[in-house]
C-alpha positions as CSV (number, residue, x, y, z in Angstrom):
1,M,-70.2,-1.7,23.0
2,L,-70.3,-0.6,19.5
3,P,-73.2,1.0,18.2
4,K,-76.0,-0.6,16.2
5,L,-75.7,1.0,12.6
6,G,-78.7,1.5,10.1
7,S,-79.5,-0.6,7.0
8,R,-78.5,2.8,4.8
9,W,-75.2,3.0,6.3
10,L,-74.6,-0.7,5.6
11,R,-75.0,-0.6,2.2
12,L,-72.7,2.3,1.8
13,M,-70.0,0.3,3.5
14,F,-70.4,-2.6,1.1
15,M,-70.6,-0.3,-2.1
16,S,-67.3,1.4,-1.1
17,V,-65.7,-2.2,-0.5
18,V,-66.7,-3.4,-3.7
19,C,-65.8,0.4,-5.5
20,L,-62.3,-0.4,-3.6
21,C,-62.1,-3.9,-5.2
22,L,-62.7,-2.7,-8.4
23,C,-60.5,-0.3,-8.8
24,L,-57.5,-1.6,-7.4
25,P,-54.7,-2.3,-10.0
26,G,-54.7,-6.2,-10.5
27,E,-51.9,-8.1,-12.1
28,S,-54.3,-10.4,-13.9
29,Y,-55.9,-7.2,-15.2
30,T,-52.8,-5.1,-16.3
31,K,-49.9,-7.8,-17.1
32,K,-49.0,-7.5,-20.6
33,A,-48.3,-10.1,-23.0
34,P,-44.1,-10.5,-24.0
35,K,-44.1,-9.3,-27.2
36,V,-42.1,-11.9,-29.7
37,P,-38.8,-10.7,-31.2
38,R,-39.1,-9.6,-34.8
39,C,-36.9,-10.5,-37.5
40,P,-34.0,-7.9,-37.6
41,A,-34.3,-5.6,-40.6
42,T,-31.1,-7.2,-42.6
43,C,-32.6,-10.4,-42.2
44,S,-35.1,-12.6,-43.8
45,C,-36.7,-15.0,-41.3
46,T,-39.1,-18.1,-41.6
47,K,-40.4,-20.1,-39.2
48,D,-37.3,-21.8,-37.7
49,S,-34.5,-19.9,-39.8
50,A,-33.0,-16.7,-40.6
51,F,-30.8,-15.6,-43.3
52,C,-29.1,-12.3,-42.7
53,V,-26.9,-10.0,-45.6
54,D,-24.8,-6.8,-44.9
55,T,-25.2,-6.7,-41.8
56,K,-23.1,-4.5,-39.2
57,A,-23.3,-6.5,-35.7
58,I,-24.9,-10.3,-35.1
59,P,-28.6,-8.8,-33.8
60,K,-29.0,-9.6,-30.6
61,S,-33.0,-11.1,-31.0
62,F,-34.4,-13.5,-33.3
63,P,-38.2,-14.5,-33.3
64,P,-38.2,-17.6,-31.4
65,G,-37.8,-21.2,-32.6
66,I,-34.7,-20.5,-34.7
67,I,-32.5,-23.2,-35.7
68,S,-30.7,-22.5,-38.6
69,L,-28.7,-19.3,-39.2
70,T,-26.7,-17.9,-42.2
71,M,-25.0,-14.5,-42.5
72,V,-23.6,-13.6,-45.8
73,N,-21.2,-10.3,-46.6
74,A,-21.0,-9.0,-43.0
75,A,-20.2,-5.6,-42.5
76,F,-17.6,-6.9,-39.3
77,T,-14.6,-8.9,-39.0
78,T,-14.4,-10.1,-35.4
79,I,-16.8,-12.4,-33.4
80,P,-16.8,-11.5,-29.9
81,E,-17.3,-14.0,-26.9
82,G,-21.0,-15.6,-26.7
83,A,-22.0,-13.9,-29.9
84,F,-24.9,-16.7,-30.3
85,S,-25.4,-17.5,-27.0
86,H,-28.9,-16.1,-27.1
87,L,-29.5,-19.1,-29.7
88,H,-29.9,-21.8,-27.5
89,L,-31.9,-23.9,-30.1
90,L,-29.5,-23.2,-32.9
91,Q,-28.5,-26.3,-34.7
92,F,-27.1,-25.0,-38.0
93,L,-25.1,-22.1,-38.4
94,F,-23.5,-20.6,-41.8
95,I,-20.9,-17.8,-41.2
96,E,-20.2,-18.1,-44.7
97,N,-18.8,-15.6,-47.6
98,N,-17.3,-12.9,-45.3
99,D,-14.6,-11.2,-44.1
100,I,-14.3,-12.7,-40.7
101,Q,-10.4,-12.6,-39.5
102,D,-11.0,-13.6,-35.6
103,L,-12.9,-15.4,-33.4
104,S,-13.2,-15.5,-29.7
105,K,-12.1,-18.5,-28.0
106,Y,-15.4,-18.6,-26.4
107,T,-17.4,-17.5,-30.2
108,F,-19.6,-20.5,-29.8
109,R,-20.2,-20.9,-26.4
110,G,-23.7,-22.2,-25.0
111,L,-24.7,-23.5,-28.9
112,K,-25.1,-27.3,-27.2
113,S,-27.5,-28.3,-29.8
114,L,-25.4,-27.4,-32.6
115,T,-24.9,-30.0,-35.4
116,H,-23.7,-28.4,-38.5
117,L,-21.3,-25.2,-38.6
118,S,-19.5,-23.5,-41.7
119,L,-16.7,-20.9,-41.4
120,S,-16.0,-20.8,-45.3
121,N,-14.8,-18.4,-47.8
122,N,-13.6,-15.6,-44.7
123,N,-10.0,-14.1,-44.1
124,L,-9.3,-16.7,-40.8
125,Q,-5.4,-17.8,-41.0
126,Q,-5.5,-19.3,-37.4
127,L,-8.5,-20.1,-35.5
128,P,-8.0,-19.6,-31.3
129,R,-7.5,-22.9,-29.3
130,D,-10.4,-25.1,-28.2
131,L,-12.7,-23.1,-30.0
132,F,-14.9,-26.3,-30.6
133,K,-14.6,-27.9,-27.4
134,H,-17.8,-27.6,-26.1
135,L,-19.8,-28.5,-29.5
136,D,-20.5,-31.8,-28.1
137,I,-22.8,-33.0,-30.9
138,L,-21.2,-31.4,-33.9
139,T,-21.1,-33.5,-37.1
140,D,-20.3,-31.4,-39.7
141,L,-17.5,-28.7,-39.8
142,D,-16.6,-26.6,-43.3
143,L,-13.4,-24.1,-43.3
144,R,-12.7,-24.1,-46.6
145,G,-11.5,-21.0,-48.2
146,N,-9.7,-19.8,-45.8
147,S,-6.1,-18.6,-45.7
148,F,-5.1,-20.6,-42.9
149,R,-1.2,-20.3,-41.4
150,C,0.3,-23.6,-40.3
151,D,2.5,-22.9,-37.7
152,C,2.4,-23.4,-33.6
153,K,-1.1,-21.6,-33.3
154,I,-3.0,-24.0,-35.3
155,K,-1.0,-27.2,-34.0
156,W,-4.2,-27.5,-31.8
157,L,-6.5,-28.1,-34.8
158,V,-4.5,-30.6,-36.3
159,D,-4.5,-32.8,-33.4
160,W,-8.3,-32.3,-32.9
161,M,-8.8,-33.4,-36.5
162,E,-7.0,-36.7,-35.8
163,K,-9.3,-37.4,-33.1
164,T,-12.5,-36.2,-33.8
165,N,-15.5,-37.9,-35.6
166,T,-16.7,-34.4,-36.9
167,S,-16.9,-34.5,-41.0
168,V,-14.3,-31.5,-42.2
169,P,-13.8,-31.0,-45.6
170,A,-10.2,-30.4,-46.6
171,I,-8.3,-27.5,-46.2
172,Y,-5.4,-26.6,-47.1
173,C,-2.0,-24.3,-45.6
174,A,-1.5,-21.0,-47.3
175,S,1.3,-20.2,-45.5
176,P,4.4,-20.9,-44.1
177,F,6.4,-21.5,-47.2
178,E,7.4,-25.2,-46.1
179,F,4.0,-26.1,-45.7
180,Q,2.2,-24.0,-48.8
181,G,-0.4,-26.3,-50.4
182,R,-0.4,-28.9,-47.6
183,R,-3.5,-30.8,-46.7
184,I,-4.1,-30.0,-43.2
185,R,-5.5,-33.1,-42.2
186,D,-1.9,-34.6,-43.8
187,L,-0.1,-32.6,-40.8
188,T,1.3,-34.3,-37.3
189,P,1.7,-32.1,-34.2
190,R,5.4,-33.6,-34.7
191,D,5.7,-31.2,-37.4
192,F,5.1,-28.4,-35.5
193,N,8.3,-27.4,-33.2
194,C,6.7,-24.9,-30.9
195,I,8.5,-25.6,-27.7
196,T,10.6,-22.2,-26.9
197,A,12.0,-21.1,-24.0
198,D,12.9,-17.8,-21.8
199,F,15.4,-16.5,-19.2
200,A,13.2,-14.3,-16.5
201,V,14.8,-12.4,-13.8
202,Y,14.2,-14.5,-10.9
203,E,15.8,-13.2,-7.7
204,T,18.1,-10.0,-7.5
205,F,20.9,-9.3,-5.3
206,P,21.6,-6.2,-3.8
207,F,25.5,-6.4,-4.4
208,H,28.2,-6.4,-7.0
209,S,30.2,-9.3,-7.9
210,V,33.0,-10.5,-10.0
211,S,32.8,-14.3,-9.4
212,V,29.9,-16.9,-8.9
213,E,30.3,-20.5,-8.3
214,S,27.5,-23.1,-7.9
215,Y,28.0,-26.3,-5.6
216,E,26.6,-28.8,-3.5
217,F,27.3,-30.1,-0.2
218,S,25.4,-32.1,2.7
219,G,22.3,-32.6,0.4
220,D,22.1,-28.6,-0.2
221,Q,22.6,-26.0,-3.2
222,F,24.6,-23.3,-2.6
223,V,26.3,-20.6,-4.4
224,A,29.5,-18.5,-4.0
225,F,29.9,-14.8,-4.9
226,A,32.9,-13.2,-4.8
227,Q,32.2,-9.1,-4.0
228,P,34.4,-6.7,-4.8
229,D,33.0,-4.0,-2.7
230,S,33.3,-5.9,0.6
231,G,36.1,-7.9,-0.4
232,F,34.1,-10.7,1.0
233,C,33.4,-14.2,0.0
234,T,29.3,-14.6,0.7
235,L,27.8,-17.5,0.2
236,Y,23.8,-18.0,-0.2
237,I,21.6,-21.7,0.0
238,W,18.5,-22.5,-1.8
239,D,15.6,-22.8,0.6
240,H,13.6,-25.6,-0.9
241,V,10.1,-23.7,0.9
242,E,10.6,-20.3,-0.1
243,M,12.3,-21.4,-3.3
244,I,14.8,-18.4,-3.7
245,F,18.7,-18.3,-2.3
246,R,18.8,-17.1,0.9
247,R,22.1,-15.5,2.6
248,F,24.2,-18.6,4.6
249,H,27.5,-17.3,5.3
250,N,30.3,-14.9,4.8
251,I,33.8,-15.5,5.0
252,T,35.7,-12.4,6.0
253,S,38.3,-11.0,3.0
254,R,39.9,-8.4,1.9
255,S,39.6,-8.1,-2.0
256,A,38.2,-11.9,-3.4
257,V,38.1,-11.8,-7.0
258,Y,37.6,-15.6,-6.9
259,C,35.4,-17.9,-4.7
260,K,36.0,-21.6,-5.4
261,P,34.7,-24.5,-3.6
262,V,36.0,-28.2,-3.6
263,V,34.3,-31.1,-2.0
264,I,36.8,-33.6,-0.9
265,N,35.9,-36.7,0.8
266,N,32.7,-35.0,2.2
267,T,35.1,-32.3,3.5
268,L,34.2,-28.9,1.9
269,Y,37.2,-26.4,1.0
270,M,37.2,-22.8,-0.3
271,V,40.3,-21.4,-2.2
272,V,39.9,-17.6,-1.5
273,A,41.9,-15.9,-3.8
274,Q,42.3,-12.1,-3.1
275,L,44.2,-9.0,-4.9
276,F,46.1,-7.6,-2.0
277,G,46.9,-9.5,1.5
278,G,47.7,-13.1,0.0
279,S,45.1,-16.2,-1.0
280,H,44.3,-18.2,1.3
281,I,42.5,-21.7,1.6
282,Y,39.3,-22.4,4.1
283,K,38.1,-25.5,5.8
284,W,34.0,-25.7,6.4
285,E,33.3,-26.9,10.3
286,E,29.9,-27.9,10.9
287,G,30.5,-27.5,14.8
288,P,29.8,-24.5,15.3
289,Q,29.1,-23.7,11.2
290,R,32.1,-21.3,10.2
291,F,35.0,-21.6,7.9
292,I,38.7,-21.7,9.3
293,K,41.7,-20.4,7.2
294,I,43.7,-23.5,7.1
295,Q,46.6,-22.5,4.2
296,D,48.2,-19.8,2.6
297,I,49.0,-19.6,-1.2
298,D,52.7,-18.7,-1.8
299,T,52.3,-15.1,-3.0
300,N,55.9,-15.2,-4.7
301,R,53.9,-17.2,-7.2
302,V,50.5,-16.1,-6.8
303,R,50.5,-12.2,-7.4
304,K,47.3,-10.9,-9.0
305,P,45.0,-13.8,-9.2
306,N,42.5,-13.8,-11.9
307,F,40.6,-16.9,-11.7
308,V,40.4,-20.4,-10.0
309,D,39.7,-24.3,-11.2
310,T,39.5,-27.3,-9.7
311,F,39.9,-30.9,-11.5
312,L,40.2,-34.6,-10.9
313,L,43.3,-36.1,-12.6
314,D,44.2,-39.6,-12.2
315,D,42.1,-39.9,-8.8
316,E,44.1,-37.1,-7.3
317,W,42.5,-33.4,-6.8
318,Y,44.0,-30.2,-8.2
319,F,43.4,-26.5,-8.1
320,I,45.2,-24.3,-10.7
321,V,45.3,-20.2,-10.0
322,A,45.6,-18.1,-13.1
323,D,47.9,-15.2,-12.6
324,S,47.2,-11.9,-14.4
325,S,50.4,-9.9,-13.1
326,K,53.7,-9.5,-15.3
327,A,55.6,-10.8,-12.5
328,G,53.2,-13.8,-11.4
329,S,52.6,-17.2,-12.6
330,T,49.9,-19.6,-13.3
331,S,50.2,-22.1,-10.8
332,I,48.9,-25.9,-10.0
333,Y,48.3,-27.2,-6.2
334,R,47.8,-31.0,-5.8
335,W,45.7,-32.4,-2.5
336,N,48.1,-34.3,-0.7
337,S,45.5,-35.5,2.5
338,N,46.4,-32.8,4.6
339,G,46.1,-29.7,2.5
340,F,47.2,-28.4,-0.9
341,Y,50.7,-28.4,-1.8
342,S,52.7,-26.3,-5.0
343,H,52.7,-29.0,-7.8
344,Q,54.0,-27.1,-10.8
345,S,54.3,-23.2,-12.5
346,L,53.2,-22.6,-15.9
347,H,53.2,-19.8,-18.1
348,P,55.2,-17.3,-16.5
349,W,55.0,-13.2,-17.4
350,H,52.1,-13.9,-19.5
351,R,49.4,-12.0,-17.7
352,D,47.1,-15.2,-17.6
353,T,43.0,-14.7,-17.6
354,H,41.8,-17.9,-17.6
355,V,42.2,-21.4,-17.2
356,E,40.3,-24.3,-18.5
357,F,40.6,-28.3,-18.2
358,I,39.4,-30.1,-20.8
359,D,40.0,-34.0,-21.6
360,V,40.6,-34.8,-25.7
361,G,40.9,-38.1,-26.3
362,G,41.1,-39.6,-23.0
363,K,44.3,-36.6,-22.7
364,P,44.0,-34.2,-20.5
365,H,44.6,-30.6,-21.4
366,L,44.7,-27.1,-19.8
367,I,44.0,-24.0,-21.8
368,L,45.3,-20.9,-20.9
369,S,44.3,-17.4,-21.9
370,S,46.3,-14.6,-22.0
371,A,46.1,-10.8,-21.9
372,S,49.4,-10.9,-23.9
373,Q,49.5,-13.5,-26.4
374,P,47.5,-16.2,-27.7
375,P,45.6,-19.7,-26.2
376,V,48.2,-21.8,-25.2
377,V,47.5,-25.8,-24.6
378,Y,49.3,-27.8,-22.1
379,Q,49.2,-31.7,-22.5
380,W,49.9,-33.5,-19.3
381,N,52.4,-36.1,-18.7
382,R,51.7,-39.2,-17.1
383,N,54.9,-40.2,-16.7
384,Q,56.1,-37.0,-15.1
385,K,53.0,-36.1,-13.9
386,Q,53.5,-32.4,-15.3
387,F,51.9,-30.5,-17.8
388,T,53.9,-29.8,-20.6
389,F,53.6,-27.0,-23.7
390,H,51.6,-28.9,-26.5
391,S,50.4,-25.8,-29.0
392,I,48.7,-22.5,-29.6
393,I,45.1,-22.9,-30.8
394,T,45.0,-19.9,-33.1
395,E,47.0,-16.6,-33.3
396,L,44.2,-14.2,-32.4
397,A,45.0,-12.1,-29.6
398,D,42.7,-10.7,-26.6
399,V,41.3,-13.7,-25.8
400,Q,40.0,-13.1,-22.4
401,M,38.6,-16.6,-21.9
402,V,38.1,-20.2,-23.7
403,K,35.3,-22.4,-23.1
404,H,34.7,-25.8,-24.1
405,F,31.5,-27.7,-24.5
406,W,30.3,-30.8,-26.5
407,V,27.5,-31.4,-29.1
408,R,27.0,-34.9,-30.0
409,K,30.1,-36.2,-29.0
410,V,32.1,-33.1,-30.6
411,L,33.8,-31.1,-29.1
412,Y,33.6,-27.5,-29.5
413,L,35.7,-24.2,-28.2
414,C,34.3,-20.7,-27.6
415,L,36.5,-17.7,-27.6
416,T,35.8,-14.5,-26.3
417,R,37.5,-11.4,-27.4
418,F,37.0,-7.7,-25.5
419,I,37.7,-5.9,-28.7
420,G,37.4,-8.2,-31.3
421,D,34.6,-10.8,-32.2
422,S,34.3,-13.7,-30.6
423,K,35.0,-17.3,-32.2
424,I,33.3,-21.2,-31.9
425,L,35.8,-23.7,-32.8
426,R,35.5,-27.2,-33.5
427,W,37.9,-30.7,-33.0
428,E,38.6,-32.1,-36.0
429,G,40.7,-35.3,-34.7
430,Q,44.1,-33.0,-35.1
431,R,43.4,-29.4,-34.3
432,F,40.7,-26.8,-33.8
433,V,39.0,-25.3,-37.0
434,E,37.3,-22.5,-36.9
435,I,33.5,-22.5,-37.8
436,Q,31.6,-19.4,-36.7
437,T,32.2,-15.8,-35.6
438,L,30.3,-14.5,-32.9
439,P,29.9,-10.5,-32.1
440,S,31.0,-9.7,-28.9
441,R,33.3,-6.2,-28.5
442,G,33.2,-5.4,-24.5
443,S,32.9,-9.4,-23.6
444,M,34.9,-10.5,-20.6
445,A,33.2,-13.8,-19.7
446,V,31.5,-16.8,-21.6
447,Y,29.4,-19.6,-20.9
448,P,28.2,-22.7,-22.7
449,F,25.7,-24.9,-20.9
450,T,22.6,-27.0,-21.3
451,V,19.2,-27.2,-20.3
452,G,17.4,-30.7,-21.0
453,P,18.4,-31.3,-24.8
454,R,19.0,-27.4,-25.5
455,Q,22.8,-26.1,-25.9
456,Y,23.2,-22.6,-25.1
457,L,26.0,-19.7,-25.0
458,I,25.8,-16.9,-23.4
459,L,28.0,-14.1,-24.1
460,G,28.6,-11.1,-21.4
461,S,28.9,-7.4,-22.6
462,D,30.1,-4.3,-20.8
463,F,28.8,-2.0,-23.3
464,S,25.8,-3.6,-24.5
465,F,23.0,-6.2,-23.9
466,S,24.5,-9.6,-23.1
467,R,23.4,-12.3,-25.6
468,V,22.6,-15.7,-25.7
469,Y,22.5,-17.8,-28.2
470,L,20.9,-21.4,-29.2
471,W,22.9,-24.3,-30.5
472,D,21.2,-25.3,-34.1
473,D,21.7,-28.8,-34.9
474,L,20.7,-28.2,-38.7
475,T,23.1,-25.7,-39.1
476,Q,25.3,-26.6,-36.6
477,R,26.0,-22.9,-35.7
478,F,24.8,-21.5,-32.7
479,Q,21.3,-18.8,-33.5
480,P,20.6,-15.9,-31.5
481,F,18.1,-16.3,-28.8
482,Q,17.3,-13.8,-26.7
483,E,19.2,-10.4,-25.1
484,L,19.8,-9.8,-20.9
485,N,20.4,-6.6,-19.5
486,M,22.9,-6.9,-17.2
487,R,25.9,-4.7,-16.5
488,A,29.5,-5.6,-16.7
489,P,29.4,-10.1,-16.0
490,R,32.2,-11.5,-14.9
491,G,31.1,-15.0,-14.4
492,F,27.8,-17.1,-15.1
493,S,26.6,-20.3,-13.4
494,L,23.8,-22.6,-13.8
495,V,21.7,-24.3,-10.8
496,S,19.2,-26.7,-11.4
497,V,17.2,-27.5,-8.1
498,D,13.4,-28.4,-7.6
499,N,12.5,-28.6,-11.1
500,K,13.9,-25.1,-11.8
501,D,17.0,-24.4,-14.0
502,I,18.4,-20.8,-12.5
503,L,21.3,-18.9,-14.5
504,L,23.2,-17.0,-12.1
505,A,25.2,-14.1,-13.3
506,A,28.1,-12.1,-11.2
507,S,27.7,-8.4,-12.3
508,F,30.6,-5.9,-11.5
509,K,29.2,-3.0,-12.1
510,G,25.4,-3.7,-11.4
511,N,22.9,-6.2,-9.0
512,T,24.0,-9.8,-9.2
513,L,21.1,-11.5,-11.0
514,A,19.3,-15.3,-11.6
515,Y,17.3,-15.7,-14.5
516,Q,14.9,-18.7,-14.3
517,H,14.9,-21.0,-17.5
518,L,11.1,-20.9,-18.5
519,V,9.8,-23.3,-20.9
520,V,7.1,-21.8,-23.3
521,D,5.0,-23.9,-25.6
522,L,3.6,-21.6,-28.3
523,S,0.9,-24.2,-29.4
524,A,-1.0,-23.5,-25.9
525,K,-1.8,-19.8,-26.4
């Protein structure tokens, strides 16, 4: 039972509670009214506008209600991302008569109410792609008085000006020379050649190789490498899930220098040329999956093979082996339903290094490159079913390899040399005429190839970077395109699979490499 309290105690308790309530801090008594941002020191402000001169940086705060901002003679050259995002009511923005050189792609982020924008009389040469993308109600844009460089980085602006309803007074190109003085609105996206490419390492194979050949069989994509260290022919298959080449099979051999696949009547054969122990032909068996040797190649004819090629002629399959020994002979073999049999010997005693099959005017030819004499041309005689001597292409010696390519139905040859410069020749109806010289010291391999509309040529080098060239339709010459770091390349092959274009490079002294051809849109940067 609580004791009774006297009236004096009740009065004291009441006064204490009242005093405590009065003394406790309360939000309604201590909250201060927010300070209204003052006009920056370098600016003059009215109720709804600000005019700034000689500003070292864009002020972080302005009085509320600013809808118009002018900045002149600014002491900065770059405007960063979101520089005006705190001015979300801004409708008019004039950044004029400054030395502004660079803008961020998101400089004007957050300015949803902006209707008028002027960047006139600055030092802008380009504008970031989609700079005005989120300025949904922009009605007037002034870009006059800038030195615009009309290249791929401004292509987006040309496209935007074609489609926008924003009013843009005339602006002109200051460079490059071909567009100098042109009105930008008069340009079209087609005026810019902004699609380029790049070869980037895609996959590395941890072995040396002296030849590489790609082929399709049973719906799969394969590549075959001749490995000088192990002497094997190593086969890789394209993995459509992992998007890489993975090891598939080895053909055990002693000293393979070339592994040439050929598919005849849905059966896969592999010609394995060896330096020692003779050369052989293998047949693929599905069950069990393996290669079995079905034939030996005559060692009296082929003693030191250097290259193998296959071709279809008058509905019959042939393969030819270039022999690089002093006592051997480049030899042709013909398929007769049970195997390949000796058909013809060519060019004995000349140490041939390469053979190229080519059709000129409906007449099949073979071009033999040799270490001991200039390239020799043999022409097919249909009556005799033999190749007969036709001509010598050029008096150039030291031609390691001859490869042909076509550009707009015109036939060209590339002759690569180890000591001298390589040559590009064009067929003129009766003979080949030299049209270009390419530096190629230390080159043992050349490979012309196309990716889409682009005609490339790669020249390998034992002494420096291998060089990729791109054909220029205007000059009808190859122009330097890219240098690739590969050690002593001996062969190349292009594989197009799963929307990828992959250039394989067999390397005699380094890892074998695969490069992906990447298409790059310069206007998208």
